[in-house]
Structures are given as structure tokens and as C-alpha cells.
C-alpha positions in Angstrom: 54.3 277.7 105.9 51.7 278.2 103.2 51.9 281.4 101.2 50.5 283.0 98.0 53.6 285.2 97.7 56.9 284.4 96.1 58.5 286.9 98.5 58.0 284.5 101.4 59.8 281.5 99.8 62.9 280.1 101.5 65.9 278.2 100.3 63.8 275.1 99.5 60.2 275.4 98.5 57.2 273.5 97.1 55.4 275.5 94.4 52.0 274.3 93.3 49.7 276.0 90.8 47.6 275.8 87.7 49.0 276.8 84.3 47.3 280.1 83.2 46.0 280.8 86.7 49.1 281.0 88.8 51.4 284.0 88.3 54.3 282.1 89.8 53.9 279.0 87.6 53.4 281.2 84.6 56.5 283.1 85.3 58.5 279.9 85.7 57.2 278.8 82.3 58.0 282.2 80.7 61.5 282.1 82.0 62.2 278.6 80.7 62.5 277.0 84.1 59.5 274.7 83.6 58.5 273.1 80.2 54.7 272.4 80.1 54.5 271.0 76.6 53.4 267.6 77.8 50.5 268.8 79.9 49.4 272.0 78.3 45.8 271.9 76.9 45.2 268.5 78.5 42.4 267.7 80.9 43.3 266.8 84.5 47.0 266.4 83.9 49.9 267.6 86.0 53.7 267.4 86.1 56.1 267.3 89.0 59.7 268.3 88.7 62.6 269.7 90.8 63.7 273.1 89.5 67.1 274.4 90.5 67.3 278.1 91.2 63.7 278.9 90.2 63.7 282.3 91.8 66.2 284.6 93.5 66.9 283.3 97.0 65.4 279.8 96.3 68.0 277.1 95.8 65.6 274.4 94.7 61.9 273.9 94.4 59.6 271.0 93.8 57.1 272.4 91.3 53.7 270.9 90.7 52.0 272.4 87.6 48.5 271.3 86.8 46.9 271.7 83.4 43.6 272.7 85.0 42.1 272.9 88.5 41.5 269.1 88.8 45.0 268.3 87.4 46.5 270.6 90.1 44.4 269.0 92.8 
């Protein structure tokens, strides 16, 4: 299932978004779940990591955070 809402995530999820344009990615960064230091302010960069307990009710998520639109793609 594809969704734009964190309310619809299940036990395991794949979260994809662009830093500064995705509320979900930005909240993971603010809460210290994802460190974007290596990709922030870069062109066409991304990072992939497994994040344990990223949100309530989600045991684990594969998070893809792009520095910009092309990095996310």
C-alpha cells in the first residue's frame, strides 16, 4: 500500500521523502531517528537506513531520505 499519511503505516514500513519537503522525514530528523549530516545541502544525494521504532506502532522502517527531488528519485 502507498500512502502519504503516517497514520496508515504498519509494523514494517518503507518511508521515502525529500529533506525539507516531507513532514515525515523532517520529523524523523527532528526526533534524532535519522542523521542527515552526510547528505544535507548536497545535490542529488540520498541515504538509506533501517530505523528501529521510527514512529508509534512501527517496529522498523527502511528510510530513504533524499537531499533534493532528484536525490530522492
